[in-house]
C-alpha positions in Angstrom: 81.6 151.9 117.4 77.9 151.2 117.5 77.3 148.4 120.1 74.0 147.5 118.5 75.5 146.7 115.1 75.4 143.0 114.1 79.1 142.8 114.1 79.5 144.4 117.6 82.6 142.9 119.3 81.7 141.7 122.8 85.2 142.2 124.0 85.2 145.8 122.8 81.9 146.6 124.3 82.9 145.0 127.6 86.0 147.2 127.6 83.9 150.3 126.9 81.6 149.4 129.8 84.6 149.0 132.0 86.1 152.3 130.9 82.8 154.2 131.6 82.6 152.6 135.1 86.2 153.5 136.0 85.6 157.0 134.8 82.7 157.5 137.2 83.5 159.8 140.2 82.0 157.2 142.4 80.8 153.6 141.5 77.9 153.0 144.0 74.4 151.6 143.9 72.7 154.6 142.2 75.5 154.7 139.7 75.2 151.0 138.9 71.3 151.4 138.7 71.7 154.2 136.1 74.3 152.0 134.0 72.0 149.1 134.2 69.0 151.0 133.0 71.1 152.4 130.1 72.6 149.2 128.9 69.4 147.3 129.4 67.7 149.5 126.9 70.7 149.6 124.7 70.9 145.8 124.4 67.2 144.9 124.5 67.2 143.7 120.9 70.3 141.7 121.2 70.2 138.0 121.2 70.5 135.8 124.4 73.8 134.6 123.2 75.2 138.1 123.0 74.0 139.0 126.4 75.5 135.7 127.9 78.8 136.4 126.2 78.9 140.0 127.4 78.1 138.9 130.9 80.9 136.3 130.9 83.4 139.0 129.5 82.5 141.4 132.3 82.8 138.7 135.0 86.1 137.0 133.6 88.1 140.1 132.6 86.8 142.8 134.9 85.4 140.9 137.9 82.1 142.6 137.8 79.1 140.5 139.2 76.0 142.5 139.9 75.9 144.3 136.5 76.4 141.3 134.3 73.9 139.2 136.4 71.4 141.9 136.2 71.8 142.5 132.5 70.8 138.9 132.1 68.0 139.2 134.5 66.5 142.1 132.7 66.8 140.6 129.2 63.8 138.2 129.1 65.0 135.9 126.4 68.6 135.8 127.9 67.2 134.9 131.2 64.8 132.2 130.0 67.5 130.5 128.0 69.8 129.9 131.0 70.5 126.3 131.7 72.8 124.3 133.9 76.0 124.8 132.0 75.3 128.6 131.8 74.8 129.0 135.6 77.9 126.9 136.4 79.9 129.2 134.0 78.5 132.4 135.2 79.2 131.4 138.9 82.8 130.6 138.3 85.0 132.6 140.7 82.5 133.4 143.3 84.6 133.9 146.4 82.8 136.3 148.8 79.5 136.7 150.4 78.5 139.5 148.1 79.5 137.7 144.9 77.7 134.5 146.0 74.6 136.5 147.0 74.5 138.4 143.8 74.7 135.3 141.8 72.2 133.2 143.7 69.6 135.8 144.5 69.7 137.4 140.9 70.1 134.3 138.7 70.6 130.9 140.3 67.7 130.9 142.7 65.1 132.5 140.2 66.2 130.1 137.4 65.8 127.1 139.7 62.4 128.5 141.0 61.2 128.8 137.4 62.1 125.2 136.6 64.9 125.9 134.1 67.4 123.9 136.0 66.9 120.6 138.1 67.1 120.2 141.8 70.1 118.0 141.4 72.2 121.1 140.4 71.5 122.9 143.6 72.2 119.7 145.6 75.4 119.2 143.9 76.5 122.7 145.0 75.4 121.8 148.5 77.9 118.9 148.6 80.8 121.0 147.2 84.1 121.2 149.1 84.0 125.0 148.3 82.2 127.0 150.9 81.0 129.6 148.5 79.1 127.0 146.3 77.6 125.6 149.4 76.4 129.0 150.4 75.1 129.6 146.9 73.0 126.4 147.2 71.3 127.9 150.3 70.9 131.4 149.1 69.3 130.0 146.0 66.4 128.9 148.2 65.7 132.5 149.1 64.1 132.9 145.6 61.7 130.2 146.3 60.3 132.1 149.4 60.6 135.8 149.0 57.2 137.0 147.9 58.4 140.4 146.6 60.6 138.6 144.2 58.1 136.0 143.0 58.7 133.3 145.7 55.7 131.3 146.6 56.8 129.2 149.5 58.5 125.9 148.6 58.9 123.9 151.8 60.2 120.6 150.3 62.9 122.1 148.0 64.1 124.6 150.6 64.3 122.0 153.5 66.0 119.4 151.2 68.9 121.8 150.7 68.8 122.8 154.5 69.1 119.2 155.5 72.2 118.7 153.4 73.9 121.6 155.2 72.4 121.4 158.7 75.8 120.0 160.0 77.9 122.6 158.3 79.4 125.1 160.8 81.4 127.2 158.2 80.5 130.8 159.1 79.4 131.8 155.6 77.4 128.7 155.3 75.6 128.8 158.7 74.7 132.4 158.0 73.0 131.4 154.8 71.3 128.4 156.5 69.7 130.8 159.0 68.7 133.1 156.2 67.1 130.3 154.2 65.1 129.0 157.1 64.0 132.6 158.2 62.6 133.2 154.7 60.5 130.0 155.0 59.0 131.0 158.3 56.1 133.1 156.8 55.0 130.2 154.6 55.2 127.4 157.0 56.4 128.1 160.6 55.4 124.7 161.8 57.8 123.1 159.2 60.6 125.4 160.2 60.1 124.5 164.0 60.0 120.8 163.1 63.4 121.2 161.3 64.9 122.9 164.3 63.6 120.2 166.6 64.9 117.4 164.3 68.5 119.0 164.0 68.7 120.5 167.4 71.8 118.7 168.4 73.8 119.6 165.2 72.7 123.1 164.2 75.0 126.0 165.1 73.8 128.0 168.1 73.6 131.1 165.9 71.1 129.4 163.4 68.9 128.2 166.2 68.9 131.5 167.9 68.2 133.6 164.8 65.4 131.3 163.5 63.8 130.9 166.9 63.7 134.7 167.2 62.1 134.9 163.7 59.5 132.3 164.8 58.7 134.1 168.0 58.9 137.8 167.0 59.1 138.0 163.2 62.6 139.4 163.6 66.1 138.0 163.1 67.4 139.2 166.5 65.8 140.3 169.6 67.8 143.5 169.3 69.1 144.7 165.9 72.8 144.7 165.2 75.1 144.8 162.2 76.4 141.9 160.1 75.5 140.3 156.9 73.0 137.6 156.2 
C-alpha cells in the first residue's frame, strides 16, 4: 500500500513500521536514525493529525517511544499543534527512565519551553503519585536550559519545579532533580547555590554532592563513573 495516499490506514502503516523494525538484524541507534530519516521524509506532507495518530499507534500497540516522539518533533506542524491533552496521551505508559527521558526531552520540555502548554501542566506532574510523571516534570526543565537544544536559561520555571520535588528521595526523581539543577548552573550558578542553601536540610546527599561538584568544577562528579542521569 502507499502510505502517502489520502486513505492510508494508520494501523496498517504502524504495523508495517513494526515489521520493518523487527526484521532488522539489530535495532540500535544508527538503525533508528536511518528509519527516522526515511519516515520523516515519507510523511512530511501528512497532516498533524495523521502524525499524532501514527505516534499513538506505535506507542500503544508496539511500545515504541523514541521513534514516534521524534517523528512528531521533526514534523513542524505536528509539533506546533501539540497541546496539553496530546502530551498527556503521548506520555501514557511511561514506566522507565529511558521512556520518561525520551518523552520529556523530545516533546514535553520543548513544547513547554515554546509556550504551547502552561506551567500548571508540569506542576501537576510534579505532584503526581507516580514517580515517572514526577521525573518527567523535572526532565522537562532540561529543555529550558540546554543551549544546544534551544534552551535559554529559565531560572524561575526551573526552580519552581525543583522546589516542588526538593523533598522527594525516590531514586529516579532525585537523579532528575540533580540533572535539572546542573543544567541551570551555566546560566545562573548563584541561583543554584542559593537553592542548595535553602534546601540543605532536605535534599538528598547525592543531589547536593553532584550539584556542588558541578558548581565547583563544571563536572557532575569529581571522578567519572557510570550510571544514568
